[in-house]
C-alpha positions as CSV (number, residue, x, y, z in Angstrom):
1,X,-26.8,-45.2,14.1
2,X,-28.6,-42.8,16.6
3,X,-31.5,-40.3,15.5
4,X,-30.9,-37.6,18.4
5,X,-33.2,-34.7,18.8
6,X,-32.5,-31.7,20.9
7,X,-35.4,-30.6,23.0
8,X,-35.3,-27.3,25.3
9,X,-37.8,-27.5,28.1
10,X,-38.1,-24.6,30.8
11,X,-39.7,-25.1,34.3
12,X,-41.7,-22.0,34.2
13,X,-41.6,-20.4,30.7
14,X,-42.8,-21.9,27.8
15,X,-40.4,-22.6,25.0
16,X,-40.7,-23.3,21.4
17,X,-39.5,-26.8,19.8
18,X,-39.8,-27.8,16.4
19,X,-42.0,-30.7,15.5
20,X,-40.3,-34.0,14.9
21,X,-41.4,-37.7,14.1
22,X,-40.2,-41.1,14.8
23,X,-40.9,-44.5,13.0
24,X,-42.6,-47.4,14.8
25,X,-39.8,-49.6,13.5
26,X,-37.0,-47.5,15.1
27,X,-35.3,-49.6,17.4
28,X,-32.7,-48.6,19.9
29,X,-32.2,-45.3,17.7
30,X,-34.2,-42.4,19.1
31,X,-32.4,-40.3,21.8
32,X,-33.8,-37.3,23.3
33,X,-30.8,-34.5,24.3
34,X,-33.0,-32.4,26.7
35,X,-31.7,-28.9,28.2
36,X,-33.7,-28.1,31.3
37,X,-34.0,-24.3,32.1
38,X,-35.7,-21.8,34.5
39,X,-36.8,-18.5,33.1
40,X,-34.8,-19.4,30.1
41,X,-31.4,-19.8,31.9
42,X,-29.6,-23.5,32.5
43,X,-29.8,-24.8,35.8
44,X,-27.5,-26.8,38.1
45,X,-29.1,-30.5,37.7
46,X,-26.4,-31.9,40.4
47,X,-27.9,-34.5,42.9
48,X,-31.5,-34.5,41.0
49,X,-33.0,-37.5,39.3
50,X,-35.3,-37.5,35.9
51,X,-37.7,-39.4,34.3
52,X,-39.7,-38.8,31.3
53,X,-43.3,-39.6,30.9
54,X,-44.8,-40.4,27.7
55,X,-48.5,-40.7,26.9
56,X,-49.4,-42.6,23.9
57,X,-52.2,-42.3,21.6
58,X,-54.2,-45.1,23.5
59,X,-53.5,-43.1,26.7
60,X,-51.4,-45.8,28.2
61,X,-48.2,-44.0,29.5
62,X,-44.6,-45.0,29.2
63,X,-41.8,-43.9,32.1
64,X,-38.2,-43.9,31.6
65,X,-35.3,-43.0,34.0
66,X,-33.0,-40.2,32.5
67,X,-29.7,-39.7,32.4
68,X,-27.4,-36.8,33.5
69,X,-25.0,-35.5,30.5
70,X,-24.0,-31.9,31.8
71,X,-25.2,-31.3,35.5
72,X,-24.3,-27.6,35.4
73,X,-25.7,-26.7,32.3
74,X,-29.1,-28.7,32.9
75,X,-28.6,-31.2,30.0
76,X,-30.2,-34.7,30.3
77,X,-30.7,-37.7,27.6
78,X,-32.7,-40.7,27.2
79,X,-33.0,-43.2,24.9
80,X,-36.5,-44.3,24.2
81,X,-37.6,-48.2,24.6
82,X,-39.8,-48.9,21.5
83,X,-43.1,-48.9,23.9
84,X,-43.0,-45.2,24.0
85,X,-43.6,-45.1,20.3
86,X,-44.7,-48.2,19.0
87,X,-48.3,-46.7,18.5
88,X,-48.7,-44.3,15.3
89,X,-50.1,-41.0,16.3
90,X,-49.2,-38.0,18.4
91,X,-47.4,-38.7,21.6
92,X,-47.4,-36.1,24.4
93,X,-44.2,-35.8,26.8
94,X,-42.9,-34.3,30.2
95,X,-40.1,-34.6,32.2
96,X,-40.0,-34.7,36.1
97,X,-37.4,-33.8,38.4
98,X,-36.9,-35.4,41.7
99,X,-35.1,-34.1,44.6
100,X,-34.2,-36.0,48.0
101,X,-34.9,-33.9,51.0
102,X,-34.6,-36.5,53.4
103,X,-35.9,-40.0,53.6
104,X,-39.7,-38.8,54.0
105,X,-39.7,-35.9,52.0
106,X,-39.1,-35.7,48.1
107,X,-39.7,-32.2,46.0
108,X,-41.0,-33.0,42.3
109,X,-41.3,-30.6,39.8
110,X,-42.5,-30.8,36.2
111,X,-41.3,-29.2,32.7
112,X,-43.5,-28.1,30.2
113,X,-45.1,-30.5,27.7
114,X,-43.8,-31.3,24.6
115,X,-44.9,-33.7,21.8
116,X,-43.8,-36.0,18.9
117,X,-45.3,-38.0,16.0
118,X,-44.6,-41.6,15.5
119,X,-45.4,-42.4,12.1
120,X,-47.0,-45.7,11.0
121,X,-44.6,-48.0,9.6
122,X,-44.7,-49.7,6.4
123,X,-43.1,-53.2,7.8
124,X,-45.5,-54.1,10.5
125,X,-46.8,-57.3,12.2
126,X,-49.0,-58.3,9.5
127,X,-46.5,-57.4,6.9
128,X,-43.9,-59.7,9.1
129,X,-46.3,-62.7,9.3
130,X,-46.6,-62.6,5.6
131,X,-43.2,-62.7,5.0
132,X,-42.8,-66.0,7.1
133,X,-45.2,-67.4,5.0
134,X,-43.0,-66.4,1.7
135,X,-41.3,-70.1,1.5
136,X,-45.1,-71.7,0.9
137,X,-46.0,-69.2,-1.4
138,X,-42.7,-69.2,-3.5
139,X,-42.9,-73.3,-3.3
140,X,-46.8,-72.9,-4.6
141,X,-45.6,-70.7,-7.8
142,X,-42.7,-72.9,-8.3
143,X,-45.5,-75.9,-8.5
144,X,-47.6,-73.8,-11.0
145,X,-44.8,-72.2,-13.1
146,X,-45.0,-74.2,-16.0
147,X,-48.5,-73.7,-16.2
148,X,-48.0,-69.8,-16.2
149,X,-45.0,-70.1,-19.0
150,X,-47.4,-71.7,-21.1
151,X,-50.4,-70.1,-20.4
152,X,-48.1,-67.0,-21.2
153,X,-47.1,-68.5,-24.5
154,X,-50.7,-69.5,-25.8
155,X,-51.9,-65.9,-24.7
156,X,-49.3,-64.5,-26.9
157,X,-49.7,-66.8,-29.8
158,X,-53.8,-66.1,-29.7
159,X,-52.9,-62.6,-29.4
160,X,-50.8,-62.8,-32.6
161,X,-53.8,-64.9,-34.2
162,X,-56.1,-62.2,-33.5
163,X,-58.9,-64.6,-32.3
164,X,-59.8,-63.1,-29.1
165,X,-61.5,-60.0,-31.0
166,X,-65.1,-59.2,-30.2
167,X,-67.9,-61.6,-31.7
168,X,-65.5,-64.6,-31.7
169,X,-66.4,-65.9,-28.4
170,X,-66.8,-69.6,-29.4
171,X,-63.2,-69.2,-30.9
172,X,-61.9,-67.5,-27.9
173,X,-63.5,-70.1,-25.6
174,X,-62.0,-73.0,-27.6
175,X,-58.5,-72.0,-27.8
176,X,-58.3,-71.7,-24.1
177,X,-59.9,-74.6,-23.6
178,X,-57.5,-76.5,-25.7
179,X,-54.8,-74.9,-23.6
180,X,-56.1,-76.2,-20.5
181,X,-56.7,-79.5,-21.7
182,X,-53.1,-79.8,-22.6
183,X,-51.8,-78.5,-19.3
184,X,-54.3,-80.8,-17.8
185,X,-52.7,-83.9,-19.6
186,X,-49.2,-82.9,-19.1
187,X,-49.8,-82.9,-15.2
188,X,-52.2,-85.8,-15.0
189,X,-55.2,-83.9,-14.0
190,X,-58.8,-83.5,-15.3
191,X,-60.2,-80.3,-16.3
192,X,-64.0,-78.8,-15.5
193,X,-64.2,-75.7,-17.6
194,X,-67.2,-73.0,-17.5
195,X,-67.7,-69.9,-19.5
196,X,-70.1,-67.6,-18.1
197,X,-70.3,-63.5,-18.5
198,X,-67.2,-63.0,-20.2
199,X,-65.4,-65.1,-17.6
200,X,-63.8,-68.6,-18.4
201,X,-62.9,-70.9,-15.2
202,X,-61.5,-74.0,-15.0
203,X,-61.1,-76.4,-12.2
204,X,-58.1,-79.0,-12.1
205,X,-58.5,-82.0,-10.3
206,X,-55.8,-84.9,-9.7
207,X,-57.3,-88.2,-9.5
208,X,-60.8,-86.6,-10.3
209,X,-60.8,-85.9,-6.3
210,X,-58.5,-83.5,-5.2
211,X,-58.9,-80.0,-5.9
212,X,-55.3,-78.6,-7.5
213,X,-55.8,-75.6,-9.2
214,X,-58.5,-72.7,-10.1
215,X,-58.0,-70.8,-12.6
216,X,-60.3,-67.6,-13.7
217,X,-59.9,-65.7,-17.4
218,X,-61.5,-62.4,-17.5
219,X,-62.1,-60.6,-20.5
220,X,-61.8,-56.7,-21.8
221,X,-64.8,-55.2,-23.5
222,X,-62.9,-55.6,-27.1
223,X,-62.6,-59.6,-26.2
224,X,-58.8,-59.3,-25.4
225,X,-57.7,-61.4,-22.3
226,X,-57.6,-58.6,-19.1
227,X,-56.6,-61.0,-16.2
228,X,-55.5,-64.6,-15.2
229,X,-56.2,-65.6,-11.7
230,X,-54.5,-68.9,-10.4
231,X,-55.6,-70.4,-7.0
232,X,-53.2,-72.9,-5.6
233,X,-53.6,-74.4,-1.9
234,X,-55.2,-71.1,-0.7
235,X,-52.6,-69.1,-2.3
236,X,-53.7,-66.5,-5.4
237,X,-51.6,-65.1,-8.1
238,X,-53.3,-62.4,-10.4
239,X,-51.8,-61.9,-13.8
240,X,-52.6,-58.7,-15.6
241,X,-52.5,-58.5,-19.1
242,X,-50.9,-55.3,-20.2
243,X,-51.6,-53.6,-24.0
244,X,-49.6,-50.9,-25.7
245,X,-52.0,-49.0,-28.3
246,X,-54.5,-52.4,-28.6
247,X,-51.2,-54.7,-28.7
248,X,-50.1,-57.4,-26.1
249,X,-46.8,-56.3,-24.4
250,X,-46.4,-57.6,-21.0
251,X,-48.0,-59.7,-17.8
252,X,-47.9,-57.9,-14.2
253,X,-48.3,-60.5,-11.3
254,X,-49.4,-59.9,-8.0
255,X,-49.8,-62.6,-5.1
256,X,-52.6,-62.5,-2.8
């Protein structure tokens, strides 16, 4: 499952390398196959050691040893650590050749530089953290699922009855308020509804003390229901009602 990239680097001349990109979430898959040349000609790298130095967008550097693949052809390779590309953006890199002349003296030669792009991953730390919380979100959704079913049925019933039309605010309020009362009675909750500026908000309480669910219903200019927002234990679920040619069709839900 390697993602190999071939690169030519010269010790004297400039070489044109095609641009390439990696993903922040690549793990143990980015392999650079590097051919070292001098004046465009392969060199014998027997007895040398190699290191690649990568400068990240934050200007921090990562240094890794390279492995000789073919000494006579000047070919080395390196499997990049994730630290070498865990930041999104452009990275610069350069290979260094080391030769031990004696115990006290070393010769060092640097190749030309090259660059690559690390693409920002969709699955990042924030996403992983949210994923870890999915079970608690799912538990919350299960608790209010029956309420959603009843609300969907009631919305469909009200839409079919055409009582959510402009100029019928009292009927609309009473219809939804009756639904809230029905749901409250089934769950032994008390319900405190308020209706202000086209928004109906209810707060359900258990034993009249502990807030269990807060719901807000908004309306379109023509009086139809636009969204239903439910908040339970810190989790928010927004149900968006969709219409086709003015007729209610489906509900789209988003967990915030």
